[in-house]
C-alpha positions in Angstrom: 67.2 145.7 62.6 70.2 143.5 62.8 70.2 139.6 63.1 70.9 139.8 66.3 68.1 142.1 67.4 66.0 139.6 65.5 67.3 136.7 67.2 66.8 138.4 70.2 63.2 139.0 70.1 62.3 135.4 69.1 64.8 134.2 72.0 67.2 132.4 70.4 70.9 133.1 69.7 72.1 134.3 66.4 74.6 130.7 66.8 71.0 128.9 66.6 69.6 130.7 64.2 72.7 129.6 61.7 73.0 126.1 63.0 69.2 125.9 61.8 69.8 127.2 58.9 72.6 124.9 58.0 70.9 122.0 59.1 68.0 123.2 56.7 70.3 123.8 53.6 72.2 120.6 54.1 68.7 118.3 54.2 67.5 120.0 51.3 70.9 119.4 49.2 70.6 115.7 51.0 66.9 115.3 49.4 68.1 116.3 45.8 71.0 113.9 46.0 68.3 111.0 46.6 66.1 112.5 44.0 68.5 112.4 41.8 69.3 108.5 42.6 65.5 107.8 42.2 65.5 109.5 38.7 68.4 107.7 37.5 66.2 104.2 38.4 63.2 105.5 37.4 65.0 105.8 33.9 65.0 102.1 33.6 62.0 101.2 35.9 59.4 103.9 35.5 56.6 101.9 37.6 58.8 101.1 40.2 57.2 101.6 43.9 59.3 102.9 46.6 59.7 99.8 48.4 62.2 98.2 45.7 63.7 101.7 44.9 64.9 102.1 48.4 66.3 98.9 47.8 67.9 99.8 44.6 69.2 103.3 45.6 70.7 101.6 48.6 74.2 100.9 47.2 74.3 104.2 45.9 73.2 106.0 49.4 76.0 103.8 51.1 78.5 105.2 48.9 77.4 108.6 49.5 77.1 108.0 53.2 73.6 108.8 53.3 70.4 106.8 55.2 66.8 107.2 54.4 63.8 105.5 55.8 61.1 104.0 53.5 58.6 106.3 55.1 60.6 109.4 55.0 61.6 108.4 51.1 57.7 107.8 50.5 57.1 111.5 51.9 59.8 112.7 49.8 58.3 111.5 46.8 54.9 112.4 47.6 56.4 116.5 48.1 57.9 116.1 44.6 54.8 114.3 42.8 56.7 111.2 42.0 54.9 108.8 43.2 53.1 106.0 40.8 50.1 106.4 40.5 47.9 102.9 40.7 46.8 101.6 36.9 43.0 102.2 36.7 41.5 98.2 36.8 39.8 97.3 34.2 37.7 93.8 34.2 36.5 93.0 31.0 32.7 91.9 30.7 31.8 92.0 27.1 33.2 89.0 24.7 31.8 89.4 21.0 29.6 87.0 19.5 28.7 86.1 16.1 24.8 86.9 15.7 24.5 90.0 14.8 21.0 92.5 14.8 20.1 95.9 13.5 20.0 99.0 15.9 16.7 99.7 16.3 17.0 102.7 18.8 18.1 105.8 16.1 14.6 107.9 15.8 12.7 106.0 17.8 10.5 107.8 20.4 10.2 106.3 24.1 6.3 106.7 24.8 5.6 103.7 27.2 6.7 100.7 29.6 8.0 97.5 27.7 8.6 99.3 24.3 12.7 98.9 25.4 14.5 96.9 27.2 18.3 97.7 27.6 21.0 95.3 29.5 24.3 95.1 30.4 26.8 93.4 32.8 29.2 94.9 35.4 31.7 93.3 37.7 31.3 93.9 41.7 34.5 93.6 43.5 34.4 91.7 46.6 36.7 90.8 49.3 40.0 88.7 49.1 40.3 90.4 45.0 37.6 88.1 44.0 35.0 89.4 41.5 31.2 88.7 41.0 28.8 89.7 37.8 25.5 91.4 37.9 23.8 91.2 34.8 20.7 93.8 34.5 17.9 94.4 32.1 16.2 98.0 32.4 12.8 99.2 30.9 14.1 102.5 29.2 10.9 104.4 29.6 10.5 103.8 33.4 14.1 103.4 34.4 12.9 100.2 36.2 15.2 97.2 36.7 13.0 94.5 35.1 15.6 91.6 35.5 18.6 91.0 37.1 21.3 87.9 38.4 24.3 88.0 39.8 27.1 85.2 39.2 30.2 84.4 39.9 31.1 83.9 36.1 30.3 85.3 32.5 28.7 82.1 31.2 25.8 82.7 28.6 22.9 81.0 30.8 23.1 83.4 33.5 21.9 86.0 30.9 19.1 83.5 30.2 18.3 83.7 33.7 18.2 87.4 34.0 16.3 87.6 30.7 13.3 85.1 32.3 12.9 87.2 35.3 11.9 90.3 33.2 9.9 88.0 31.4 8.1 87.0 34.0 7.2 90.8 35.2 5.4 91.3 31.5 1.4 91.5 31.8 1.2 90.0 28.4 2.7 89.1 25.4 4.2 92.3 24.1 5.2 91.6 20.5 6.7 95.0 19.5 8.9 94.9 22.7 12.6 95.7 21.6 15.3 94.1 23.3 18.8 96.5 23.0 22.3 95.1 24.0 25.7 94.9 23.0 27.3 92.6 20.7 28.7 90.1 23.8 28.4 86.5 23.4 26.1 86.5 26.4 23.2 87.8 24.4 24.4 86.8 20.9 24.4 83.1 21.9 21.5 80.5 20.1 20.0 80.3 23.3 19.1 83.7 24.5 18.4 84.6 21.1 15.7 81.6 20.8 14.1 83.2 24.0 13.8 86.4 22.2 12.3 84.7 19.2 9.9 82.5 21.2 8.3 85.5 22.9 8.3 87.7 19.7 10.8 90.1 21.2 12.6 91.8 18.8 16.7 92.2 19.2 18.6 95.3 18.7 22.4 95.9 19.3 24.9 99.1 19.6 27.7 99.4 17.0 31.0 97.4 17.8 32.8 98.8 20.6 30.7 102.1 20.8 29.3 102.1 24.2 26.8 105.4 23.3 24.9 103.1 21.1 24.0 101.4 24.9 24.3 104.4 27.1 21.5 103.8 29.1 22.4 100.4 30.6 26.5 101.9 30.6 25.3 104.7 32.8 23.5 102.0 34.9 26.1 99.6 35.4 29.0 102.3 35.9 27.5 103.2 39.2 29.6 100.3 41.6 27.5 98.6 44.0 29.6 98.6 47.1 30.3 95.0 48.6 
């Protein structure tokens, strides 16, 4: 079947078909020119966003007699997988303290409530780019939150507040209770450690920089609570 017959079946002229094909070729070639301009800029500025990129390539576009809008440039870069992926936000909550305690959990069989408490701190993203911090203590056997507190700061006394809430839930003194945490200064400061000693609670800490030594609390605080 000839091209004339094919065009006749679709109700268009052969001239219209070739004109459309020519526009597609010209558009493809124009896109390739723009993409090459983008790559030139990205060699020096690999994380430059679309808005600044458009400003950078504008003189080159003018020299080539071409135009491209911001939305079309964004769409083109998305089609070519050239958009810059935002970096993952990391908000530090653990500041190492000086006091240390051994890790008392390896080999321990968890068989009852109030045998081991694990604790951690996570951040809650609020509106207007602000943050709050959630201090939690969880009973490792029951997986029950025994103490918690939300604060606008990482001050050490806030951790003590969450601990006091947990202590108020104890039915009676439990000398064999183990308190397991990381080495954050909130849990290694003198006031916090003194509170543990006063209630005859054994302090336990994981290895520095090893989140798996406090995996249950880490897993809990990775579940972000929506603001």
